[in-house]
VEXTOR-849157 format. One record per residue: residue in three letters; x, y, z of N, C-alpha, C in turn. Coordinates in steps of 0.05 Angstrom, whole numbers, plus 5000, padded with zeros to 4 digits. Atoms other than C-alpha are relative to their C-alpha. Layout:
REM VEXTOR-849157
 residuo n.c1 n.c2 n.c3 ca.c1 ca.c2 ca.c3 c.c1 c.c2 c.c3
     ALA    X    Y    Z     X     Y     Z    X    Y    Z
...
//
This chain:
REM VEXTOR-849157
 residuo n.c1 n.c2 n.c3 ca.c1 ca.c2 ca.c3 c.c1 c.c2 c.c3
     MET 5024 4999 4996  6707  5519  5404 4991 4953 5009
     ILE 5003 5030 4995  6685  5447  5445 4981 4981 4981
     PRO 5024 5018 5025  6660  5392  5392 4978 4990 5021
     TYR 5022 5030 4998  6588  5358  5407 4981 4993 4993
     THR 5013 5008 5023  6544  5324  5379 4971 4996 5005
     VAL 5035 4985 5000  6467  5343  5371 4989 4973 4993
     CYS 5018 5030 5014  6418  5274  5367 4977 5004 5016
     SER 5014 5008 4997  6361  5247  5372 4984 4983 4981
     LEU 5016 5025 5010  6303  5194  5360 4977 5003 4979
     GLY 5023 4995 5021  6270  5200  5292 4971 4986 4998
     ILE 5024 5029 5016  6207  5146  5286 4985 5012 4983
     GLY 5033 4982 5018  6158  5159  5229 5015 5017 4982
     ASP 4996 4988 5026  6168  5191  5166 4994 5046 5021
     ARG 4996 4974 4998  6143  5257  5198 5013 5009 5023
     TYR 4981 4985 4988  6189  5273  5259 5027 4982 4985
     LEU 4981 4999 5018  6240  5240  5223 5008 5022 4975
     ASN 4993 4969 5031  6238  5295  5164 5005 5021 5016
     ASN 5005 4974 4990  6226  5344  5220 5027 5008 5006
     ILE 4971 4994 4984  6296  5335  5257 5015 4991 4981
     LEU 4986 4997 5027  6327  5321  5194 5005 5029 4996
     ALA 5005 4966 5010  6302  5403  5171 5025 5010 5026
     THR 4988 4999 4988  6327  5412  5239 5036 5005 5003
     PHE 4968 5002 5002  6397  5390  5234 5014 5013 4982
     LYS 4994 4997 5015  6410  5411  5176 5000 5036 4988
     LYS 5004 4967 4993  6383  5492  5195 5020 5004 5013
     ILE 4981 4994 4990  6440  5483  5245 5023 5000 4988
     ASN 4977 5004 5009  6485  5462  5204 5008 5028 4972
     THR 4998 4971 5024  6474  5531  5154 5006 5017 5027
     ILE 5001 4975 4984  6488  5566  5228 5022 4994 5007
     THR 4967 4998 4983  6549  5534  5248 5022 4973 4990
     GLN 4984 5028 5012  6601  5470  5222 5007 4989 5022
     VAL 4977 5012 4977  6616  5452  5300 4997 4976 4989
     PRO 5025 5027 4985  6563  5400  5318 5001 4976 4983
     ASN 5015 5037 5019  6553  5323  5296 4979 5006 5005
     PHE 5037 4999 5009  6480  5304  5277 5006 4974 5010
     LEU 5016 5026 5008  6450  5234  5294 4975 4995 5001
     VAL 5027 5011 5008  6390  5205  5285 4990 4970 4999
     VAL 5003 5026 5013  6356  5140  5298 4987 4993 4999
     ALA 5023 5010 5007  6302  5115  5255 4997 4972 4998
     ASP 4996 5036 5001  6272  5049  5245 5007 4999 4966
     ASN 4973 5011 5017  6287  5011  5179 4981 5011 4972
     THR 5015 4993 5022  6229  5054  5131 5028 5006 4979
     THR 4983 4983 5015  6285  5085  5103 5033 4994 5006
     PRO 4981 4995 5001  6357  5085  5086 5024 5002 5014
     GLU 4980 4985 4996  6423  5095  5121 5012 5014 4989
     PHE 4989 4973 5014  6458  5156  5107 5021 5014 5017
     THR 4984 4981 4986  6518  5203  5128 5013 5019 4979
     GLU 4990 4974 5020  6525  5271  5095 4994 5030 5022
     ASN 4988 4979 4985  6550  5336  5114 4991 5002 5037
     LYS 5002 4995 4964  6568  5323  5194 4967 4982 5009
     ILE 5030 5006 4992  6487  5287  5191 5003 4970 5003
     HIS 5000 5021 5009  6484  5218  5203 4977 4989 5017
     LYS 5030 5016 4993  6418  5167  5208 5013 4978 4999
     ILE 4998 5033 4993  6427  5101  5235 4963 4992 4997
     ASN 5023 5011 5000  6364  5050  5235 4994 4982 5027
     ALA 4995 5018 4974  6350  5015  5298 4993 4976 5000
     LYS 4990 5038 5008  6357  4941  5297 4993 4986 5024
     ASP 5004 5029 4986  6328  4876  5333 4992 5023 5026
     LEU 5016 4991 4970  6284  4925  5381 4981 5015 4998
     PRO 5025 4996 5007  6214  4927  5389 4985 5029 5011
     PHE 5003 4969 4993  6190  5004  5390 4972 5002 5036
     ARG 5018 4995 4979  6128  4980  5429 4995 4991 5030
     THR 5003 5028 4977  6112  4946  5501 4985 4984 4985
     LYS 5013 5037 5006  6090  4864  5498 4969 5008 4989
     ASP 5044 5002 5008  6007  4883  5495 5002 5017 4973
     ASP 5008 4974 5015  6025  4937  5438 4982 5019 4999
     LYS 5023 4976 4987  5992  4993  5471 5014 5026 4993
     TRP 4992 4975 4991  6040  5043  5483 5031 4998 4977
     PHE 4989 4979 5015  6098  5080  5440 5022 4993 5029
     ASN 4979 4998 4967  6163  5058  5493 5024 5017 4998
     TYR 4977 4982 4998  6198  5121  5498 5024 4996 5013
     ASN 4983 5006 4995  6247  5093  5531 5032 4991 4982
     LEU 4978 5003 5028  6287  5084  5466 5012 5016 4992
     LYS 4979 4985 4999  6317  5143  5474 5033 4991 5005
     PHE 4971 5003 4998  6372  5119  5495 5023 4987 4985
     LEU 4985 5003 5022  6389  5097  5442 5015 5008 4972
     PRO 4977 4984 5007  6413  5157  5402 5025 5012 5009
     ILE 4975 4997 4968  6458  5176  5464 5017 4982 4995
     LYS 4981 5026 5010  6486  5103  5454 5013 5010 4979
     GLU 4992 5009 5025  6496  5110  5385 5026 5024 4999
     ALA 4984 4991 5004  6526  5180  5399 5021 5001 5016
     ILE 4978 4999 4981  6574  5167  5446 5029 4987 4978
     LYS 4978 5023 5015  6615  5123  5386 5017 5030 4986
     LEU 4977 4979 5031  6633  5195  5343 5018 5019 5025
     ASN 4985 4991 4986  6670  5212  5407 5009 5033 4998
     THR 5005 4968 4993  6651  5288  5421 4997 5007 5024
     GLU 4992 4998 4961  6663  5314  5488 4977 5009 5010
     PHE 5024 4994 4988  6584  5335  5497 4981 4977 4979
     ILE 5003 5006 5017  6538  5307  5472 4961 5005 5014
     VAL 5029 4988 4993  6457  5340  5467 4976 4986 4983
     TYR 5028 5023 5011  6394  5303  5460 4980 5022 5007
     ILE 5018 4981 5013  6339  5341  5425 4973 4973 4995
     ASP 5021 5002 4997  6258  5315  5427 5000 5001 4965
     SER 4992 4996 5022  6253  5303  5350 4973 5010 4977
     ASP 5006 4980 5005  6200  5350  5341 5006 5032 5008
     TRP 4990 4965 5004  6240  5411  5353 5018 5008 4984
     CYS 4992 4984 5021  6263  5467  5307 5024 5005 5021
     ALA 4988 4985 4999  6320  5504  5306 4996 5029 5004
     LEU 5001 4974 5000  6315  5583  5322 5031 5013 4986
     ASP 4977 4987 5012  6356  5635  5277 5019 5010 5026
     SER 4981 4990 4982  6380  5656  5348 5030 4979 5018
     TYR 4996 5031 4996  6415  5582  5354 5038 5010 5004
     ASN 4977 4996 5004  6488  5598  5361 5020 4985 5030
     ASP 4981 5018 4991  6558  5562  5389 5015 5007 5023
     GLU 5005 4978 4980  6562  5624  5439 5004 4982 5017
     LYS 5022 5017 4978  6512  5595  5480 5006 4961 5015
     PHE 4992 5017 4989  6537  5529  5480 5024 4993 5017
     GLU 4973 5002 4980  6606  5538  5497 5003 5014 5019
     ILE 5008 4996 4982  6588  5580  5544 4983 4976 5032
     LEU 5011 5023 4970  6544  5510  5589 5022 4991 4994
     PHE 4984 5022 5009  6599  5466  5558 5012 5011 5021
     ASP 4977 4985 4965  6648  5512  5612 4988 4998 5016
     HIS 5007 5007 4986  6601  5512  5659 5005 4970 5012
     MET 5001 5024 4989  6598  5439  5665 5026 4991 5012
     ASN 4974 5000 4993  6668  5433  5660 5012 5009 5029
     ARG 4991 4980 4972  6686  5482  5710 4988 4984 5036
     PHE 5017 5007 4978  6629  5463  5768 4997 4951 4997
     ASP 5003 5028 4993  6639  5383  5749 4981 4979 4994
     VAL 5025 5009 5021  6574  5365  5712 4991 4992 4980
     ASP 5000 5019 5024  6556  5308  5678 4974 4996 4993
     PHE 5029 4997 5013  6486  5313  5663 4981 5032 5015
     VAL 5022 4978 4991  6440  5372  5652 4986 5003 4985
     TYR 5038 5004 5010  6356  5374  5652 4991 5020 4999
     GLU 5037 4982 5011  6294  5411  5636 4983 4985 5034
     ARG 5020 5011 4987  6256  5404  5706 5009 4984 5025
     PRO 4993 5012 4972  6275  5389  5781 4983 4997 5010
     HIS 5024 5015 4986  6226  5335  5806 5011 4973 5011
     PRO 4978 5025 4986  6268  5289  5856 4984 4975 5003
     ILE 5018 5022 4997  6238  5221  5857 4987 4996 5026
     GLY 5001 5005 4981  6244  5212  5933 4975 5027 5009
     GLY 5020 4982 4992  6199  5282  5933 4970 4983 4988
     GLY 5038 4992 5023  6135  5248  5888 5002 4971 5005
     LYS 5010 5029 4994  6138  5166  5910 4978 4997 5015
     HIS 5018 5000 4974  6100  5186  5972 4969 5012 4992
     ASP 5025 4992 5014  6041  5216  5929 4977 4985 4987
     GLY 5027 5018 5012  6001  5158  5906 4994 5004 4977
     LYS 5021 4992 5017  5956  5168  5851 5009 5026 4987
     ASN 5008 4977 5006  5968  5238  5854 5032 5010 4989
     CYS 4972 4999 5011  6046  5227  5834 4995 5005 4962
     PHE 5005 5014 5021  6042  5223  5754 5013 4974 4986
     TRP 4986 5023 5016  6088  5170  5745 5001 4979 5021
     TRP 5011 5028 4977  6052  5127  5803 5008 4978 4988
     HIS 5010 5030 5013  6043  5066  5750 5036 4984 5008
     LYS 4974 5008 4993  6131  5068  5760 5011 4995 5026
     ILE 4991 5005 4978  6139  5062  5832 5004 4976 5004
     GLU 5008 5022 4989  6114  4995  5847 5018 4983 4979
     PRO 4978 5024 5009  6156  4954  5790 5022 5012 5007
     TYR 4968 4997 4994  6222  4987  5805 5005 5006 5030
     GLY 4997 4995 4965  6205  4992  5880 5012 5017 5013
     LEU 4995 4979 4980  6216  5054  5890 4987 5008 5023
     ASP 5018 4991 4966  6174  5046  5951 5025 4988 5018
     LYS 4985 5020 4984  6232  4999  5984 5020 5004 4998
     THR 4963 4993 5006  6298  5036  5971 4994 5032 4993
     ASP 4984 4972 5001  6319  5106  5988 5022 4997 4979
     PHE 4976 5005 5020  6373  5087  5934 5000 5027 4975
     TYR 5011 4993 5029  6342  5126  5880 4991 5037 5005
     ASP 5020 4978 4983  6314  5187  5926 5009 5024 4988
     GLU 4989 4976 5004  6359  5244  5893 4999 5006 4968
     GLY 4999 5004 5044  6349  5220  5809 4971 5020 4997
     GLN 5022 4980 5007  6305  5272  5781 4986 4991 4976
     VAL 5027 5005 5022  6239  5254  5738 4999 5031 4985
     CYS 4978 4977 5026  6276  5304  5677 4974 4999 4991
     ASN 5018 5000 5022  6231  5327  5632 5021 4996 4974
     GLU 4984 5009 5013  6258  5289  5572 5003 5010 4965
     GLN 4998 4978 5029  6252  5333  5514 5025 5014 4986
     CYS 4977 4984 5002  6322  5361  5527 5025 4992 5013
     MET 4983 5007 4975  6386  5335  5556 5033 5001 4988
     VAL 4966 4986 4994  6464  5352  5563 5012 4976 5012
     ILE 4988 5024 4974  6512  5296  5583 5036 5002 4993
     LYS 4968 5000 5004  6586  5293  5589 5007 4977 4987
     ASN 4991 5032 5008  6615  5242  5546 5031 4987 5010
     ASN 4975 5017 4986  6667  5212  5595 4986 4980 5007
     SER 5004 5023 5005  6667  5146  5631 4971 4991 5014
     LYS 5023 5002 4982  6604  5155  5674 4974 4989 4979
     ILE 5034 5011 5020  6554  5157  5602 4993 4964 5002
     THR 4997 5032 5017  6576  5082  5587 4977 4988 5018
     LYS 5022 5016 4980  6539  5058  5659 4972 5008 4998
     PHE 5030 4998 5012  6478  5102  5649 4992 4990 4986
     ILE 5023 5013 5015  6464  5081  5586 4991 4975 4999
     GLU 5005 5035 4992  6478  5004  5609 4972 4994 5019
     CYS 5015 5009 4984  6431  5019  5665 4974 5011 4985
     TRP 5025 4998 5018  6378  5054  5617 4986 4976 4983
     GLU 5008 5035 5009  6374  4994  5572 4991 4987 5009
     ARG 5016 5024 4988  6365  4949  5615 4980 5006 5018
     LEU 5037 4997 4986  6298  4990  5655 4998 4991 4965
     TYR 5025 4995 5029  6276  5001  5570 4997 4968 4998
     TRP 5007 5024 5002  6284  4924  5575 4977 4989 5011
     LYS 5024 5002 4987  6246  4917  5639 4966 4997 4995
     SER 5024 4982 5008  6192  4962  5616 4988 4987 4985
     TYR 5006 5009 5019  6184  4927  5559 4981 4964 5000
     GLU 5007 5023 4996  6184  4851  5580 4970 5006 5018
     GLU 5020 4993 4984  6138  4882  5642 4979 5014 4988
     SER 5022 4988 5012  6091  4920  5596 4998 5015 5016
     ILE 4998 4973 4983  6106  4986  5646 4988 5019 4972
     TRP 5007 4972 5014  6076  5049  5614 5010 5007 4996
     PRO 4980 4988 4997  6125  5078  5589 5004 5032 4997
     PHE 5004 4969 4991  6105  5152  5598 5007 5010 5019
     ALA 4985 4993 4981  6149  5190  5640 5024 4982 5004
     GLU 4978 5009 4994  6213  5162  5625 5021 5008 5012
     GLY 4997 4990 4989  6242  5214  5658 5013 4991 5032
     VAL 4993 5011 4978  6235  5169  5722 5033 4973 4988
     GLU 4980 5020 4998  6288  5112  5681 5022 5009 4995
     ILE 4972 4994 4993  6331  5165  5675 5016 5018 5025
     GLY 4990 4985 4976  6336  5201  5739 5015 4971 5013
     MET 4988 5020 4980  6352  5127  5770 5021 4987 4976
     SER 4962 4996 5018  6407  5119  5706 5019 5014 5016
     THR 4979 4978 4993  6435  5178  5735 5020 4997 5030
     ILE 5007 5000 4976  6433  5160  5802 5027 4969 4999
     GLU 5003 5034 4996  6462  5080  5786 5036 5012 4990
     ALA 4973 4998 5012  6521  5120  5740 5020 5021 5021
     GLY 4997 4980 4982  6536  5169  5792 5013 5014 4998
     MET 4996 4977 5012  6530  5224  5755 4999 5022 5015
     ASN 4992 4982 5003  6538  5297  5780 4977 5015 4977
     PHE 5020 4989 5013  6470  5337  5758 4992 5030 5008
     LYS 5016 4980 4983  6436  5404  5759 4986 5009 4977
     TRP 5011 4992 5010  6385  5435  5723 4989 5023 4990
     GLU 4998 4970 4999  6396  5507  5723 5015 5011 4969
     PRO 4981 4985 5023  6449  5521  5668 4982 4995 4979
     LEU 5007 4998 5020  6400  5492  5621 4992 5032 4982
     SER 5011 4965 5016  6377  5567  5614 5024 5013 4989
     LEU 4976 4984 5012  6436  5589  5582 5006 4987 4972
     LEU 5019 5009 5038  6405  5554  5511 4982 5013 5001
     ARG 5026 4989 5007  6354  5604  5519 5002 5013 4970
     GLY 5003 4998 5025  6326  5613  5448 5014 4989 4979
     CYS 4993 5024 5008  6358  5560  5415 4976 4979 4971
     PHE 5020 5022 5009  6300  5516  5400 4967 5004 5008
     SER 5026 4997 4988  6225  5514  5392 4976 4982 4989
     PHE 5014 5037 5010  6168  5462  5391 4969 5015 4999
     TYR 5031 4997 4986  6090  5462  5393 4995 4973 5012
     SER 5012 5026 4981  6055  5421  5445 4983 4989 4982
     ARG 5030 5003 5021  6001  5381  5425 4974 5015 5000
     ASP 5026 4976 5010  5948  5433  5443 4998 5019 4983
     GLY 4995 4987 5026  5980  5473  5384 5015 5032 5017
     GLY 4990 4976 4993  6013  5525  5430 5038 4994 4999
     TYR 4987 4997 5018  6073  5547  5407 5033 5009 5031
     ASN 4983 5004 4981  6143  5537  5455 5030 5014 4991
     THR 4986 5009 4995  6202  5563  5466 5027 5000 5020
     ARG 4984 5001 4983  6269  5538  5495 5021 5019 5008
     PHE 5015 5004 4980  6291  5559  5548 5000 5021 5011
//
């Protein structure tokens, strides 16, 4: 079985406790993956049963005007997961749960597909930057077009404004540049108080700068592994 790490960002007790419960449930199903969560400094760091909890240090969680939580901090658990040296990194949001139908074979098939077709990044929801930036305020991420100069360049047009709840990334030479770019955009969004909603923009820009090959279709291979409740209370299974 190809080794992999499941990681997440767990800020606040509600999200931290949920993702730790998710990791522990997966641990009862399979002993293959490592787990890593980045939390704030309210609880001690620890490592137990392949679960690593580390604390974010010296990073502001909100924009400078303190209005919004900066969702681009999701770069941090991926950055830390690189250090565990597994071949693949799976990011999931911290409000996700594992289903009983979670199994390694689904991940093995996905990883094999990524290796055979040289795919570096698998994401949910195709939505190219170039296809949305001309829609003005009808674009759900219109507030990022001007700050990032996306209206003045076509360099990022093939980048995908992905649904950032789940991403699968190959831990190869490209991932370092991907994280460096995303971290740089995180700091820009903080310094300029850019509304961080739709962090898929920064993710898509970072895949282009890193020269990643990306696809969305293979994520369906993980069907029946995860679930979560949307803000309106609706129950969702993935994928």
